[in-house]
C-alpha positions in Angstrom: -3.0 -6.5 15.1 -1.2 -3.3 14.2 -0.3 -1.9 10.8 1.8 1.2 10.7 2.5 3.0 7.4 5.4 5.4 6.7 7.1 7.0 3.7 4.4 9.3 2.4 5.1 12.9 1.5 5.4 15.3 -1.4 6.7 14.3 -4.8 6.9 16.0 -8.1 5.2 14.5 -11.1 7.4 11.8 -12.6 9.1 11.3 -9.2 9.1 8.3 -6.8 8.1 7.5 -3.3 8.4 4.2 -1.3 5.7 3.4 1.3 6.4 0.9 4.0 4.0 -0.9 6.3 5.1 -2.5 9.5 2.8 -5.3 10.6 2.5 -7.0 14.0 0.1 -9.1 16.0 -0.6 -11.8 13.5 1.1 -14.5 11.4 2.2 -12.1 8.7 3.6 -14.6 6.3 0.2 -16.4 6.0 -1.9 -13.5 4.8 -2.5 -11.4 1.7 -1.4 -7.8 2.2 -3.0 -4.8 0.4 -2.4 -1.2 -0.3 -5.5 1.0 -0.7 -5.8 4.7 -1.4 -8.6 7.2 -0.8 -9.3 10.7 -2.1 -11.7 12.8 0.0 -15.3 12.2 -1.1 -14.5 9.0 -3.0 -14.4 5.3 -1.9 -11.2 3.6 -1.0 -9.5 2.1 -4.1 -7.5 -1.1 -4.0 -4.1 -0.2 -5.5 -2.1 -3.4 -5.1 -2.2 -6.7 -3.4 0.4 -9.4 -2.7 -0.2 -13.0 -1.7 1.6 -14.8 1.0 3.9 -16.2 -1.7 6.2 -13.5 -3.1 5.6 -12.8 -6.7 1.8 -13.3 -6.6 0.7 -9.8 -6.9 -1.9 -7.7 -8.7 -2.5 -4.1 -9.4 -5.2 -1.6 -10.3 -5.1 -0.7 -14.0 -4.3 2.9 -13.0 -1.0 2.0 -11.4 0.1 -1.0 -13.4 3.7 -0.8 -14.6 4.3 2.2 -12.3 3.9 0.8 -8.8 5.5 -2.3 -7.3 4.3 -4.1 -4.2 6.7 -6.3 -2.3 7.0 -8.0 1.1 9.7 -9.2 3.5 8.2 -11.9 5.6 11.4 -12.0 7.8 10.7 -8.4 8.8 6.9 -8.4 8.7 7.0 -5.6 6.2 5.2 -4.7 3.0 6.2 -2.0 0.6 4.8 0.0 -2.2 7.4 1.4 -4.6 5.7 4.2 -6.6 7.4 5.5 -9.7 6.4 7.9 -12.5 4.0 9.5 -10.0 1.1 11.6 -11.4 -1.0 14.3 -9.7 -3.9 11.9 -9.7 -1.9 9.5 -7.4 -2.5 12.1 -4.7 -4.4 10.4 -1.9 -4.1 8.9 1.6 -2.6 5.4 1.3 -3.6 2.6 3.6 -2.1 -0.7 4.5 -4.7 -3.4 4.9 -5.1 -7.1 5.6 -8.1 -9.4 6.2 -7.4 -12.2 8.6 -10.9 -13.7 8.5 -14.1 -12.8 6.7 -15.2 -10.8 9.7 -11.8 -9.4 10.7 -10.0 -6.8 8.6 -7.5 -4.3 9.7 -6.3 -0.9 8.5 -3.3 1.3 9.2 -3.7 4.9 10.0 -2.8 6.0 6.5 0.0 8.1 5.0 -0.6 11.1 2.8 1.0 11.1 -0.7 0.9 14.4 -2.6 2.1 14.7 -6.1 2.5 18.3 -7.2 5.0 20.6 -8.9 
């Protein structure tokens, strides 16, 4: 199983970024995909999740109405569109999936920095 994130970087407050996660090594279309984020010294926070059926998604209250998670099962890709970015969105963002109760997988993470 491999999850590879891309698309992080520096954005100004109010700006946008789009994160991508390329998945391989498992039946992508059958599994929930998640985006987490982590600030140094704090626990990882679930930002958004999308079920194996497109449209079945949920968000942390802190990002609701600003972030949009989506997936393309034909390409084994999951995306996180981040709009109206705030400095408090600064974190390392991780792609994640859990295939079984004992088997969860993380990407390497991509840094998002929101600063003027």
